[in-house]
N, C-alpha and C positions, 0 to 999 in steps of 0.2 A: 495170810502172810506166811511166807516160807522163810525160815531163818537161813542166813547165808553162811554162818560159821558155827561149826559144832565141835564139841570137845568131849572126850571120854575121860572121866576122872573117877577112880575107885569103882570101876566096872559099871558106871552109870553114864548115860548120855545126856549132855547138856547143850543148849544153844546159848551163844553169847548174846545177851540182851544189850549190854552197853560196855564200852571200854572207857575208863576215866583215868586221866593222869593224876597222880597223887598231889601235884601242886595245885590242882583245881578244887580239892576238897580237904577238909580237916580229917585227920585219921580217926578221931573219935566220932565222926558223923557217918562213917561207912555203914554201920549197922542200921542207922535210920534210913539211909538211902536204899539199902537192901530191902527193908520192909516197905518203903514207899513204892519201889518199882516191882514189888511182889517177886523178888528173886529168891531162889533156894540156897544159893551159895555165892560167896565172893572169894576169888582167888587173886593173889598178887603175882603177876608175871614179871620176872626180872630178866632183862636182856643185857647185853654188853653196853648198850647206849642209855637205856632208861628203864623205868618201872611203869606198870600199868595195872590198875584194878580191873578185873573182869567180873562183871555181874552176870551170873548164870541162872538160867531157868532149866529145870529138869524136864526131859522128855520121857514121860512114863512109858513103860513097856505095854505093848498091845495085849489086851485081854479078849479072849473069845467068850462072848456072851450068847447063850442059847435060850 
């Protein structure tokens, strides 16, 4: 599976696993969803029209193994 959307945050590369509207979940359940979906980070994106929770999975840097 190739991720469609990628985000750089704090010099780390993430792919957006899911976007969730805050009206669909309770704010105190965000951490539980993060663990359930095996995400590394959750960001709240605010735009002029709405807000969205972005559940992110980190893409680790490549390591050369010999």
